VONU-761500 format. One line per 3 residues: number of its first residue (from 1); for each residue z, y, x of N, C-alpha, C, O. Coordinates in nm, 3 decimals, m for minus. Each point is the difference from the previous one (the first is absolute). Layout:
<nodes>
NUM> Z:Y:X:Z:Y:X:Z:Y:X:Z:Y:X; ... .
</nodes>
This chain:
<nodes>
1> m1.554:0.187:m1.372:m0.111:0.060:m0.007:m0.030:0.132:0.107:0.087:0.084:0.023; m0.221:m0.081:0.037:m0.058:0.089:0.076:m0.058:0.124:m0.087:m0.065:m0.029:m0.101; 0.074:0.098:0.117:m0.130:0.142:m0.065:m0.031:0.080:0.031:0.070:0.090:m0.046 .
4> m0.149:m0.053:0.110:m0.069:0.151:0.034:m0.116:0.056:m0.103:m0.100:m0.049:m0.052; 0.178:0.204:0.048:m0.105:0.082:m0.108:m0.040:0.077:0.057:0.067:0.069:0.077; m0.175:m0.059:m0.094:m0.090:0.115:0.052:0.059:0.043:0.166:0.072:0.099:0.008 .
7> m0.093:m0.150:0.076:0.028:m0.004:0.138:m0.099:0.057:0.104:m0.103:m0.060:0.032; 0.141:0.179:0.019:m0.152:0.044:0.039:0.122:m0.039:0.201:0.111:m0.054:0.007; m0.174:0.094:0.081:0.048:0.064:0.163:m0.120:0.031:0.049:m0.089:m0.084:0.011 .
10> 0.079:0.190:0.019:m0.055:0.109:0.078:0.063:m0.007:0.140:0.116:m0.038:0.019; m0.229:0.093:0.112:0.038:0.045:0.099:m0.064:0.047:0.064:m0.105:m0.060:m0.021; 0.080:0.153:0.114:m0.022:0.139:0.080:m0.085:m0.025:0.055:0.021:m0.081:0.090 .
13> m0.132:0.119:m0.102:m0.126:m0.020:0.117:m0.082:0.139:m0.005:m0.007:0.090:m0.084; m0.030:m0.103:0.164:m0.077:0.157:0.109:m0.085:0.075:m0.151:0.010:0.122:m0.012; m0.065:m0.178:m0.062:m0.030:0.026:m0.087:0.089:m0.010:m0.163:m0.039:m0.031:m0.113 .
16> 0.129:0.060:0.150:0.127:m0.018:m0.113:0.057:m0.096:0.009:0.041:m0.068:0.095; m0.036:0.056:m0.267:0.094:m0.133:m0.052:m0.091:m0.129:0.006:m0.110:0.028:m0.047; 0.115:m0.115:0.073:m0.060:m0.193:m0.041:0.057:m0.067:m0.050:0.074:m0.074:0.064 .
19> m0.079:0.069:m0.180:0.045:m0.115:m0.108:0.020:m0.167:0.055:m0.096:m0.072:0.023; 0.194:0.042:m0.013:m0.021:m0.207:0.026:0.015:m0.063:m0.051:m0.047:m0.112:0.020; 0.138:0.148:m0.141:0.040:m0.054:m0.073:m0.044:0.089:m0.179:0.055:0.109:m0.013 .
22> m0.114:m0.140:m0.068:m0.046:0.137:m0.090:0.062:m0.032:m0.164:m0.083:m0.077:m0.048; 0.153:0.094:m0.019:0.079:0.021:m0.146:m0.055:m0.158:m0.047:m0.074:m0.030:m0.095; 0.145:m0.069:0.210:m0.004:m0.149:m0.051:0.168:m0.047:m0.104:0.120:0.025:m0.003 .
25> m0.213:m0.094:m0.058:0.143:m0.033:m0.084:0.023:m0.142:0.011:m0.108:m0.046:0.036; 0.169:m0.022:m0.045:0.000:m0.176:0.048:0.144:m0.071:m0.083:0.097:0.064:m0.041; m0.107:m0.132:0.037:0.176:m0.070:m0.054:m0.055:m0.161:0.061:m0.110:m0.056:0.008 .
28> 0.237:0.024:0.024:0.037:m0.163:0.022:0.089:m0.037:m0.038:0.094:0.078:0.016; m0.062:m0.201:m0.081:0.067:m0.043:m0.089:0.076:m0.073:0.112:m0.047:m0.010:0.113; 0.179:m0.047:m0.153:0.063:m0.099:0.061:m0.024:m0.140:0.067:m0.071:m0.063:m0.080 .
31> 0.093:0.000:0.168:m0.032:m0.094:0.023:m0.130:m0.022:0.010:m0.028:m0.115:m0.036; m0.063:0.178:0.069:m0.150:0.015:0.045:m0.009:0.004:0.147:0.073:0.060:0.080; m0.186:m0.140:m0.057:m0.053:0.009:0.113:m0.147:0.096:0.021:m0.110:m0.030:m0.047 .
34> 0.132:0.123:0.110:m0.156:0.089:m0.043:m0.032:0.015:0.121:0.095:m0.026:0.075; m0.211:0.063:m0.010:m0.074:0.027:0.140:m0.069:0.135:m0.061:m0.058:0.010:m0.109; 0.077:0.075:0.190:m0.103:0.082:m0.005:m0.104:0.071:0.158:0.030:0.066:0.099 .
37> m0.163:m0.133:m0.157:m0.084:m0.016:0.110:m0.100:0.125:m0.038:0.030:0.072:m0.095; m0.145:m0.048:0.166:m0.104:0.127:m0.039:m0.108:0.056:0.119:m0.059:m0.092:0.056; 0.040:0.168:m0.031:m0.074:0.033:0.129:0.074:0.110:0.133:m0.020:0.121:m0.007 .
40> 0.081:m0.164:0.089:0.002:0.084:0.112:0.009:0.099:m0.044:m0.100:0.039:m0.062; 0.265:0.087:0.070:m0.070:0.110:m0.009:0.022:0.045:m0.138:m0.014:0.121:m0.018; 0.052:m0.205:m0.097:m0.019:m0.025:m0.113:0.146:0.055:m0.078:0.021:0.032:m0.117 .
43> 0.046:m0.037:0.208:0.167:0.058:m0.036:0.122:m0.144:m0.009:0.113:0.013:m0.046; m0.148:m0.094:0.080:0.103:m0.130:m0.017:0.116:m0.013:0.062:0.110:m0.034:m0.042; m0.156:0.073:0.171:0.115:0.019:0.081:0.108:0.125:m0.038:0.122:m0.021:m0.003 .
46> m0.172:0.133:m0.023:0.076:0.119:m0.093:0.045:m0.028:m0.079:0.089:0.077:m0.034; m0.116:m0.227:m0.076:0.043:m0.011:m0.128:0.154:m0.058:0.062:0.106:0.037:m0.051; m0.110:m0.099:0.125:0.129:m0.088:0.040:0.099:0.058:0.017:0.107:m0.040:m0.045 .
49> m0.123:0.166:0.128:0.100:0.078:0.093:0.049:0.085:m0.112:0.114:0.044:m0.011; m0.207:m0.027:m0.063:0.062:0.083:m0.157:0.086:m0.046:m0.031:0.105:0.055:0.032; m0.097:m0.208:m0.127:0.056:m0.068:m0.029:0.135:m0.063:0.056:0.091:m0.064:m0.053 .
52> m0.118:0.115:0.195:0.145:m0.072:0.084:0.046:0.114:0.059:0.076:m0.017:0.095; m0.110:0.162:m0.134:0.029:0.105:0.014:m0.003:0.094:0.116:0.050:0.111:0.017; m0.141:m0.205:0.077:0.035:0.043:0.148:m0.070:0.145:m0.038:0.061:0.103:0.030 .
55> m0.175:m0.098:m0.090:m0.021:0.178:m0.039:m0.026:m0.023:m0.192:m0.024:m0.101:m0.068; 0.047:0.269:0.027:0.030:0.023:m0.106:m0.200:0.013:m0.045:m0.108:m0.037:0.047; 0.136:0.079:m0.111:m0.083:0.041:m0.135:m0.060:0.133:m0.005:0.101:0.068:0.019 .
58> m0.203:0.020:m0.032:0.002:0.129:m0.017:m0.008:0.010:m0.157:0.024:0.107:m0.057; m0.048:m0.188:0.008:0.004:0.027:m0.152:0.041:m0.131:m0.074:m0.028:m0.106:0.055; 0.093:0.103:m0.178:m0.048:m0.150:m0.068:0.192:m0.083:0.027:0.083:0.023:0.088 .
61> m0.079:m0.094:m0.179:0.112:m0.072:0.038:0.041:m0.127:0.012:m0.057:m0.060:m0.091; 0.119:m0.008:0.147:0.034:m0.175:0.014:0.167:m0.024:m0.057:0.111:0.048:0.020; m0.200:m0.188:m0.130:0.188:m0.052:m0.044:m0.024:m0.120:0.071:m0.103:m0.043:0.053 .
64> 0.198:0.004:m0.060:0.091:m0.123:0.019:0.111:m0.034:m0.094:0.099:0.072:m0.014; m0.119:m0.191:m0.052:0.120:m0.039:m0.117:0.022:0.101:m0.031:0.115:0.040:0.019; m0.215:0.051:m0.084:0.022:0.122:m0.087:0.059:0.109:0.051:0.043:0.094:m0.067 .
67> m0.040:m0.107:0.206:0.081:0.131:0.037:m0.101:0.079:0.079:m0.097:m0.055:0.053; 0.117:0.162:m0.048:m0.124:0.095:0.093:0.071:0.008:0.131:0.112:0.037:0.038; m0.211:m0.082:0.012:0.072:m0.011:0.153:m0.103:0.095:0.119:0.029:m0.003:0.120 .
70> m0.139:0.078:m0.166:m0.102:0.041:0.040:0.092:0.068:0.111:m0.055:m0.013:0.109; 0.193:0.093:m0.099:0.042:0.126:0.110:0.056:m0.088:0.048:0.063:0.050:0.093; m0.037:m0.203:m0.100:0.110:m0.077:0.050:m0.062:m0.048:0.136:m0.116:m0.038:0.014 .
73> 0.241:0.048:0.113:m0.055:m0.042:0.134:m0.023:m0.145:0.019:0.008:m0.064:m0.105; m0.029:0.011:0.189:m0.063:m0.149:0.054:0.140:m0.111:m0.010:0.018:m0.116:m0.039; 0.070:0.234:0.102:0.144:m0.071:m0.037:0.023:m0.055:m0.138:0.014:m0.114:m0.045 .
76> m0.015:0.247:m0.012:0.075:m0.031:m0.153:m0.110:m0.118:m0.022:0.064:m0.105:m0.010; m0.203:0.081:m0.003:m0.086:m0.042:m0.067:0.035:m0.168:0.051:m0.019:m0.102:m0.065; 0.061:0.114:0.170:0.050:m0.136:0.056:0.134:m0.082:m0.067:0.024:m0.113:m0.042 .
79> 0.039:0.227:0.058:0.137:m0.061:m0.090:m0.010:m0.013:m0.147:0.092:m0.034:m0.074; m0.247:0.074:0.029:m0.004:m0.020:m0.119:m0.055:m0.137:m0.057:0.000:m0.046:m0.114; m0.052:m0.006:0.248:m0.074:m0.144:0.041:m0.107:m0.022:0.027:m0.037:m0.117:0.001 .
82> m0.086:0.258:0.043:m0.093:0.028:0.025:0.017:m0.051:0.150:0.102:0.035:0.061; m0.224:m0.137:0.018:0.024:m0.060:0.141:m0.157:0.094:0.026:m0.049:0.073:m0.086; 0.008:m0.091:0.185:m0.156:0.089:0.076:0.018:m0.071:0.163:0.089:m0.003:0.084 .
85> m0.190:m0.036:m0.095:m0.051:m0.098:0.148:m0.155:0.056:0.063:m0.115:m0.018:m0.039; 0.153:0.066:0.113:m0.104:0.110:0.069:m0.119:m0.076:0.070:0.007:m0.120:0.026; m0.144:0.220:0.011:m0.080:m0.099:0.036:0.017:m0.005:0.143:m0.049:m0.084:0.075 .
88> 0.146:0.212:m0.034:0.010:m0.069:0.149:0.164:m0.010:0.022:0.064:0.103:m0.023; m0.004:m0.202:0.061:0.166:0.011:m0.038:0.055:0.078:0.089:m0.061:0.019:0.105; 0.174:0.038:m0.128:0.078:0.091:0.131:0.082:m0.088:0.075:0.060:m0.101:m0.035 .
91> m0.073:0.176:0.181:0.104:m0.107:0.069:0.114:0.027:0.008:0.010:0.123:0.004; 0.095:m0.174:0.001:0.176:0.039:0.002:0.027:m0.028:0.170:0.021:m0.116:0.037; m0.023:0.233:0.065:0.056:m0.067:0.113:0.107:0.014:0.040:0.033:0.115:0.030 .
94> 0.084:m0.246:m0.011:0.139:m0.003:m0.011:0.043:m0.104:m0.146:0.114:m0.047:m0.004; m0.190:0.024:m0.084:m0.004:m0.013:m0.098:m0.048:m0.197:0.009:m0.114:m0.047:m0.004; 0.214:m0.010:0.014:m0.066:m0.167:m0.021:m0.057:m0.036:m0.144:0.031:0.060:m0.103 .
97> m0.128:m0.178:0.111:m0.041:m0.059:m0.133:0.128:m0.014:m0.101:0.021:0.067:m0.101; 0.036:m0.140:0.139:0.141:m0.071:m0.095:0.067:0.170:m0.042:0.037:m0.002:m0.117; m0.024:0.089:0.158:0.082:0.121:m0.038:m0.102:0.040:m0.086:0.053:0.032:m0.107 .
100> m0.193:m0.018:0.100:m0.047:0.088:m0.094:m0.038:m0.082:m0.118:m0.028:0.059:m0.104; 0.022:m0.218:0.107:m0.013:m0.031:m0.129:0.137:m0.048:m0.050:m0.001:m0.072:m0.099; 0.104:0.100:0.149:0.122:m0.013:m0.071:0.049:0.164:m0.049:0.099:0.007:m0.072 .
103> m0.169:0.119:0.112:m0.062:0.144:m0.041:m0.047:m0.019:m0.125:0.053:0.056:m0.097; m0.141:m0.126:0.088:m0.113:m0.011:m0.087:0.076:m0.055:m0.150:m0.011:0.057:m0.108; 0.104:m0.207:0.137:0.055:m0.105:m0.093:0.136:0.158:m0.053:0.009:0.038:m0.117 .
106> 0.045:0.002:0.192:0.152:0.104:m0.001:0.060:m0.092:m0.063:0.015:m0.014:m0.122; 0.039:m0.084:0.258:0.098:m0.101:m0.040:m0.002:m0.036:0.177:m0.092:0.028:0.076; 0.196:m0.083:m0.048:m0.013:m0.108:0.106:m0.043:m0.162:0.010:0.069:m0.101:0.015 .
109> m0.181:0.117:m0.027:m0.040:m0.162:0.046:0.035:m0.034:0.074:0.055:0.074:0.081; m0.062:m0.197:m0.063:0.036:m0.111:0.128:m0.120:m0.035:0.060:m0.092:m0.020:m0.080; 0.056:0.000:0.244:m0.132:0.024:0.058:m0.052:m0.128:m0.066:m0.119:0.020:m0.026 .
112> 0.151:m0.130:m0.009:m0.096:m0.109:m0.127:m0.061:0.093:m0.056:m0.108:0.051:0.032; 0.183:m0.026:m0.127:m0.090:0.096:m0.134:m0.082:0.073:0.048:m0.122:m0.008:m0.009; 0.190:0.090:0.068:m0.166:0.088:0.060:m0.155:m0.037:0.076:m0.103:0.065:0.020 .
115> 0.147:m0.203:0.010:m0.060:m0.063:0.067:m0.092:m0.047:m0.110:m0.114:m0.036:0.029; 0.148:0.035:m0.132:m0.088:m0.122:m0.125:m0.141:0.128:m0.021:m0.122:m0.010:m0.008; 0.200:0.101:0.006:m0.099:0.154:m0.046:m0.127:0.029:0.120:m0.112:0.050:m0.008 .
118> 0.170:m0.091:0.088:m0.124:0.016:0.149:m0.101:m0.150:0.015:m0.109:m0.006:0.056; 0.198:m0.128:m0.138:m0.090:m0.106:m0.021:m0.107:m0.022:m0.133:m0.068:m0.102:m0.011; 0.064:0.203:m0.076:m0.023:0.041:m0.097:m0.138:0.057:0.062:m0.099:m0.050:m0.053 .
121> 0.073:0.141:0.150:m0.104:0.092:0.014:m0.037:m0.086:0.126:m0.079:0.066:0.067; 0.103:m0.184:m0.010:m0.067:m0.091:0.075:0.019:0.051:0.109:m0.102:0.005:0.069; 0.193:0.037:m0.023:0.076:0.015:0.169:0.153:m0.086:0.018:0.081:m0.032:m0.086 .
124> m0.080:0.011:0.227:0.087:m0.135:0.033:0.108:0.098:0.019:0.008:0.092:0.082; 0.078:m0.131:m0.180:0.151:0.097:m0.018:0.059:0.019:0.141:0.016:0.110:0.052; 0.017:m0.229:0.005:0.093:m0.008:0.133:m0.051:0.090:0.113:0.063:0.066:0.083 .
127> m0.233:m0.085:m0.110:m0.020:0.101:0.125:m0.056:0.152:m0.055:m0.084:0.072:0.054; 0.155:m0.052:m0.170:m0.030:0.171:m0.031:0.134:0.014:m0.059:m0.007:0.122:m0.015; 0.058:m0.135:m0.005:0.198:0.024:m0.088:0.044:0.121:0.124:0.005:0.119:m0.028 .
130> 0.013:m0.150:0.109:0.092:0.096:0.101:m0.133:0.081:0.138:0.012:0.030:0.119; m0.105:m0.024:m0.199:m0.095:0.099:0.039:m0.023:0.141:m0.038:m0.012:0.035:m0.117; 0.004:0.061:0.238:0.020:0.130:m0.039:m0.132:0.025:m0.080:m0.109:m0.050:0.023 .
133> 0.140:0.133:m0.117:m0.164:0.015:m0.076:m0.042:0.135:0.050:0.031:0.113:m0.036; m0.125:m0.168:0.150:m0.044:0.147:0.110:m0.085:m0.032:0.013:m0.052:m0.081:m0.077; m0.029:0.150:0.226:m0.122:m0.013:m0.003:m0.066:m0.099:0.046:m0.123:0.000:0.004 .
136> 0.223:m0.132:0.052:0.027:m0.124:0.026:m0.102:m0.072:m0.091:m0.080:m0.065:0.067; 0.062:0.060:m0.180:m0.039:m0.069:m0.136:m0.127:0.059:m0.038:m0.026:0.120:m0.006; m0.042:m0.209:m0.016:m0.140:0.063:m0.037:m0.008:0.038:m0.169:0.082:m0.028:m0.088 .
139> m0.203:0.096:0.081:0.004:0.003:m0.116:0.001:m0.047:m0.117:0.055:0.037:m0.104; m0.135:m0.144:0.133:0.036:m0.130:m0.131:0.104:m0.048:m0.036:0.032:m0.052:m0.107; 0.063:0.080:0.265:0.137:m0.062:0.002:0.100:0.110:m0.046:0.120:m0.025:m0.012 .
142> m0.175:0.152:m0.014:0.103:0.123:m0.077:m0.054:m0.030:m0.112:0.089:0.014:m0.085; m0.220:m0.059:0.016:m0.026:0.016:m0.104:0.061:m0.114:m0.083:0.022:0.012:m0.120; 0.009:m0.146:0.206:0.043:m0.085:m0.116:0.184:0.025:0.006:0.088:m0.012:m0.084 .
145> m0.089:0.046:0.208:0.206:0.050:m0.019:0.019:0.114:m0.124:0.100:0.001:m0.070; m0.212:0.097:0.053:0.080:0.082:m0.075:m0.046:m0.047:m0.154:0.040:0.061:m0.099; m0.141:m0.194:0.089:m0.012:m0.036:m0.142:0.108:m0.094:0.012:0.022:m0.046:m0.112 .
148> 0.063:m0.009:0.206:0.111:m0.106:m0.032:0.117:0.084:m0.058:0.090:m0.037:m0.076; m0.117:0.190:0.143:0.153:0.099:m0.065:m0.057:0.037:m0.148:0.097:0.019:m0.073; m0.193:m0.006:0.017:m0.019:m0.003:m0.130:0.053:m0.129:m0.103:0.042:0.009:m0.115 .
151> m0.059:m0.147:0.210:0.020:m0.035:m0.104:0.147:m0.041:0.004:0.054:m0.057:m0.095; 0.016:0.093:0.221:0.148:0.019:m0.010:0.064:0.075:m0.113:0.089:m0.041:m0.074; m0.137:0.131:0.073:0.009:0.108:m0.111:m0.023:m0.051:m0.145:0.091:m0.013:m0.082 .
154> m0.213:m0.013:0.061:0.019:m0.082:m0.123:m0.030:0.144:m0.109:0.055:m0.009:m0.110; m0.103:0.082:0.126:0.031:0.133:m0.125:m0.091:m0.037:m0.104:m0.071:m0.099:m0.017; 0.093:0.203:m0.047:m0.084:m0.012:m0.148:m0.179:0.039:0.034:m0.094:m0.052:m0.058 .
157> 0.088:0.132:0.141:m0.128:0.042:0.034:m0.039:m0.057:0.109:0.115:m0.003:0.045; m0.186:m0.054:0.052:m0.042:m0.004:0.143:m0.159:0.075:0.000:m0.087:m0.050:m0.072; 0.059:0.169:0.154:m0.127:m0.002:0.014:m0.027:m0.021:0.166:0.082:0.024:0.089 .
160> m0.253:m0.088:m0.066:0.005:m0.007:0.097:m0.096:0.055:0.063:m0.086:m0.040:m0.078; 0.010:0.115:0.177:m0.095:0.067:0.022:m0.048:m0.043:0.079:0.047:0.030:0.110; m0.178:m0.132:m0.113:m0.113:m0.032:0.077:0.119:m0.136:0.079:0.020:0.013:0.121 .
163> 0.039:m0.115:m0.185:0.065:m0.067:0.081:m0.061:m0.107:0.095:0.070:m0.064:0.078; m0.215:0.050:m0.091:m0.062:m0.111:0.053:m0.105:0.097:0.143:m0.113:m0.026:0.042; 0.187:0.113:m0.011:m0.065:0.084:0.122:0.091:m0.008:0.105:0.121:0.019:0.002 .
166> m0.197:m0.050:0.081:0.042:m0.075:0.161:0.080:m0.144:0.012:0.066:m0.025:0.100; m0.074:m0.028:m0.165:0.025:m0.175:m0.004:m0.136:m0.043:0.006:m0.110:0.047:m0.027; 0.170:m0.184:0.086:m0.121:m0.120:0.060:m0.008:m0.054:m0.138:0.071:0.034:m0.094 .
169> m0.161:m0.118:0.094:m0.054:m0.069:m0.096:0.089:m0.061:m0.073:0.021:0.022:m0.120; 0.080:m0.165:0.243:0.100:m0.084:m0.083:0.087:0.043:m0.082:0.043:m0.067:m0.094; m0.008:0.181:0.120:0.106:0.117:m0.033:m0.033:0.092:m0.110:0.068:0.084:m0.058 .
172> m0.185:m0.119:0.046:m0.079:0.074:m0.143:0.003:m0.111:m0.088:0.044:0.023:m0.113; m0.087:m0.161:0.145:0.000:m0.076:m0.087:0.171:m0.071:m0.019:0.008:m0.085:m0.089; 0.096:0.111:0.150:0.112:m0.025:m0.017:0.079:0.137:m0.103:0.096:m0.007:m0.076 .
175> m0.184:0.127:0.116:0.058:0.118:m0.095:m0.031:0.000:m0.138:0.053:0.066:m0.090; m0.181:m0.179:0.083:m0.049:0.022:m0.158:0.085:m0.088:m0.098:0.017:0.022:m0.120; 0.039:m0.136:0.199:0.137:m0.068:m0.072:0.104:0.039:m0.018:0.089:m0.057:m0.064 .
178> m0.086:0.218:0.147:0.163:0.032:m0.012:m0.023:0.120:m0.113:0.098:0.064:m0.037; m0.190:m0.044:m0.001:m0.044:0.104:m0.121:m0.052:m0.116:m0.106:m0.074:0.036:m0.092; 0.101:m0.133:0.100:m0.056:m0.078:m0.115:0.202:m0.075:m0.049:0.037:m0.020:m0.116 .
181> 0.022:0.005:0.198:0.095:m0.026:m0.043:0.073:0.088:m0.050:0.040:m0.032:m0.113; 0.013:0.181:0.167:0.042:0.088:m0.010:m0.038:0.038:m0.148:0.091:0.007:m0.082; m0.266:0.027:0.030:m0.001:0.025:m0.125:0.036:m0.159:m0.087:m0.036:0.026:m0.114 .
184> 0.081:m0.152:0.114:0.044:m0.087:m0.073:0.207:0.025:0.036:0.086:m0.042:m0.078; m0.073:0.073:0.133:0.148:0.018:0.078:0.097:0.130:m0.052:0.122:m0.010:m0.006; m0.196:0.135:m0.031:0.024:0.037:0.025:0.005:0.101:m0.148:m0.087:m0.023:m0.084 .
187> 0.204:0.146:0.052:0.036:0.015:m0.131:m0.070:0.177:0.044:0.006:0.074:m0.098; m0.050:m0.026:0.189:m0.050:0.157:0.011:m0.182:m0.042:m0.024:m0.055:m0.090:m0.064; 0.007:0.192:0.138:m0.111:0.035:m0.025:m0.050:0.000:0.113:0.070:0.031:0.096 .
190> m0.205:m0.068:m0.081:m0.072:0.044:0.160:m0.114:0.098:0.023:m0.099:m0.029:m0.067; 0.091:0.102:0.117:m0.130:0.069:0.014:m0.065:m0.020:0.199:0.043:0.018:0.114; m0.151:m0.061:m0.176:m0.052:m0.017:0.152:m0.142:0.063:0.031:m0.110:m0.052:m0.016 .
193> 0.144:0.193:0.071:m0.146:0.000:0.056:m0.140:m0.079:0.100:0.042:m0.053:0.103; m0.089:0.050:m0.110:m0.102:m0.180:0.057:m0.116:0.056:m0.009:0.002:0.068:m0.102; m0.106:m0.059:0.157:m0.181:m0.082:m0.011:m0.055:m0.118:m0.008:m0.114:m0.042:m0.024 .
196> 0.283:m0.035:0.066:m0.042:m0.155:0.029:m0.021:m0.097:m0.114:0.080:m0.009:m0.094; m0.170:m0.049:0.103:m0.047:m0.085:m0.160:0.107:m0.088:m0.040:0.039:m0.031:m0.112; 0.004:m0.005:0.238:0.153:m0.137:m0.017:0.083:0.074:m0.089:0.034:m0.047:m0.108 .
199> m0.007:0.129:0.136:0.126:0.126:m0.067:m0.047:0.000:m0.130:0.054:m0.048:m0.099; m0.172:0.115:0.108:m0.098:0.024:m0.194:0.044:m0.095:m0.025:0.109:0.010:m0.055; m0.152:m0.127:0.073:m0.025:m0.159:m0.093:0.147:0.013:m0.087:m0.002:0.000:m0.124 .
202> 0.138:0.013:0.206:0.151:m0.050:m0.054:0.037:0.128:m0.095:0.087:m0.002:m0.088; m0.137:0.072:0.108:0.048:0.130:m0.075:0.044:m0.046:m0.121:m0.012:m0.121:m0.018; 0.075:0.212:m0.101:m0.013:0.035:m0.142:m0.079:0.116:m0.051:m0.040:0.006:m0.116 .
205> 0.026:0.049:0.171:m0.101:0.092:m0.040:m0.057:0.072:0.129:0.075:0.016:0.097; m0.184:0.020:m0.095:m0.068:0.130:0.121:m0.039:0.121:m0.035:m0.085:0.011:m0.089; 0.139:0.102:0.154:m0.065:0.110:m0.007:m0.062:0.044:0.069:0.022:m0.005:0.121 .
208> m0.100:0.051:m0.164:m0.084:0.113:0.104:m0.014:0.112:0.027:m0.020:0.054:m0.109; 0.018:0.025:0.189:0.085:0.146:0.077:m0.150:0.023:0.080:m0.050:m0.071:0.088; m0.004:0.197:m0.151:m0.122:0.072:0.076:m0.005:0.109:m0.017:0.015:0.045:m0.113 .
211> m0.036:0.027:0.210:0.019:0.179:m0.014:0.150:0.040:m0.082:0.009:0.099:m0.073; 0.104:m0.192:0.100:0.111:0.110:0.015:0.007:m0.053:m0.196:0.083:0.066:m0.064; m0.160:m0.168:m0.015:0.031:0.017:m0.105:m0.014:m0.198:m0.061:m0.072:m0.074:0.067 .
214> 0.137:0.026:m0.171:0.004:m0.119:m0.023:m0.129:m0.029:m0.077:m0.013:0.037:m0.117; m0.114:m0.125:0.208:m0.131:0.024:m0.063:0.003:m0.144:m0.065:m0.105:m0.028:m0.059; 0.166:m0.032:0.057:0.002:m0.161:m0.125:0.115:m0.066:0.041:0.063:0.018:0.105 .
217> m0.041:m0.101:m0.203:0.179:m0.101:0.016:m0.061:m0.087:m0.113:m0.064:0.043:m0.096; 0.105:m0.215:0.131:m0.017:m0.074:m0.021:0.090:m0.107:0.015:0.119:0.019:0.023; m0.199:m0.199:m0.040:0.083:m0.058:0.063:m0.083:m0.070:0.098:m0.120:0.026:0.003 .
220> 0.169:m0.108:0.073:m0.043:m0.060:0.117:m0.061:0.023:0.034:m0.010:0.123:m0.004; m0.137:m0.211:0.100:m0.075:0.053:0.068:m0.125:0.039:m0.084:m0.063:0.098:0.040; 0.019:m0.164:m0.153:m0.072:0.039:m0.159:m0.058:0.135:m0.030:m0.116:0.036:m0.021 .
223> 0.283:0.057:0.026:m0.018:0.112:0.021:m0.059:0.111:0.107:m0.047:0.113:m0.007; 0.072:m0.198:0.095:m0.010:0.017:0.180:m0.176:m0.007:m0.010:m0.046:0.094:m0.064; m0.021:m0.159:0.101:m0.098:m0.001:m0.046:m0.127:0.064:m0.081:m0.117:m0.004:0.039 .
226> 0.170:0.069:m0.172:m0.048:0.011:m0.056:0.003:0.177:m0.042:m0.071:0.047:m0.089; 0.149:0.021:0.156:0.083:0.102:0.002:m0.083:0.058:0.160:0.017:0.121:0.015; m0.081:m0.171:0.074:m0.089:0.010:0.130:m0.110:0.083:m0.031:m0.025:0.105:0.059 .
229> m0.061:m0.166:m0.178:m0.126:0.087:0.020:m0.053:0.098:m0.092:m0.113:0.047:0.007; 0.229:m0.013:m0.120:m0.064:0.121:m0.036:0.060:0.129:0.024:m0.014:0.101:m0.068; 0.091:m0.118:0.187:0.078:0.080:0.106:m0.110:0.129:0.042:m0.114:m0.024:0.040 .
232> 0.153:0.120:m0.050:m0.178:0.118:0.077:0.061:m0.016:0.182:m0.064:0.032:0.100; 0.158:m0.072:m0.106:0.078:0.007:0.180:m0.086:m0.091:0.067:m0.045:0.032:0.110; 0.005:m0.180:m0.181:m0.039:m0.082:0.088:m0.086:m0.086:m0.124:0.019:0.005:m0.121 .
235> m0.126:m0.088:0.204:m0.012:m0.097:m0.045:0.004:m0.150:m0.001:m0.043:m0.086:m0.078; 0.101:0.083:0.180:0.002:m0.182:0.028:0.169:0.011:0.070:0.057:0.105:0.031; m0.004:m0.247:m0.019:0.093:0.012:0.086:m0.049:m0.072:0.095:m0.037:m0.114:m0.028 .
238> 0.025:0.163:0.164:m0.074:m0.121:0.114:0.099:m0.053:0.050:0.094:0.068:0.041; m0.094:m0.224:m0.034:0.100:m0.087:0.076:m0.025:m0.039:0.128:m0.116:m0.037:0.018; 0.186:0.035:0.072:m0.007:m0.059:0.144:0.141:m0.145:m0.010:0.083:m0.017:m0.090 .
241> m0.102:m0.059:0.205:0.089:m0.081:0.027:0.081:m0.005:0.100:m0.045:0.003:0.115; 0.192:m0.013:m0.144:0.075:m0.037:0.127:0.083:m0.112:m0.055:0.081:m0.010:m0.091; m0.159:m0.117:0.231:0.057:m0.094:m0.018:m0.050:m0.115:m0.135:m0.116:m0.042:0.007 .
244> 0.181:0.006:m0.095:m0.032:m0.069:m0.147:0.026:0.087:m0.113:m0.039:m0.027:m0.114; 0.115:0.147:0.148:0.034:0.134:m0.073:m0.129:0.107:0.020:m0.055:0.048:0.099; 0.032:m0.032:m0.277:m0.065:0.132:m0.020:0.038:0.124:m0.016:0.055:0.034:m0.104 .
247> m0.075:0.036:0.187:0.051:0.114:m0.029:m0.104:0.102:m0.043:m0.114:m0.009:0.047; 0.160:0.151:m0.171:m0.111:0.007:m0.076:0.088:0.215:0.065:0.108:0.056:0.010; m0.298:m0.021:0.016:0.022:0.115:0.027:m0.117:0.115:m0.056:m0.119:m0.025:0.016 .
250> 0.157:0.139:m0.076:m0.100:0.070:m0.064:m0.075:0.109:0.050:0.043:0.064:0.095; m0.173:m0.030:m0.160:m0.071:0.070:0.105:m0.136:0.044:m0.106:m0.094:0.065:0.045 .
</nodes>
């Protein structure tokens, strides 16, 4: 179980300190698929980085499996079983895709075994397994390779920061199937930061974050729809179309 107790994160600006996350408390049970959504600038990605250990809270505590991990590094949290997928994946010059998947799995996978993870995310394995993880790969390709490394790790908690960003429509449709299989087959929990309606639809629970606080929480899209109107910062969700998928933004 992941538990955040009265967590805050402040940054300095010209006017002093600005609260990005404000006294936020949240618990996520084992074996749950949770989507965190809300308006841009509300603190969603910051919350994901706090969970992963990329940044540390200025107040409050974070517990994982009843252990206080507040001051632990991202490496220590990774060793405890927390994975994090960046919105903009990191490039590794000189490292091949096969090497990266083996590092993630923490064992010497055969090329055939590693290729299975690439196939899971819609990449033709033979075209990518020996490629270098550098600027020759597009943002969408890097995103799918990163998700393949998370699958290879098979951790107790997998955190994805807007996994749909930068990938094409076909890849996104495949990605939905990846998350559905993860939800059915994983023994751990999944947290996804997303505005995307189809990802919201497959969640066990949806958490709304606005102004650095958890404004509402509930199951699936019914709670998501009902939580939009009462909030003082917005009055409606404006939808626009990309192919056959509806993407939600706030204003």
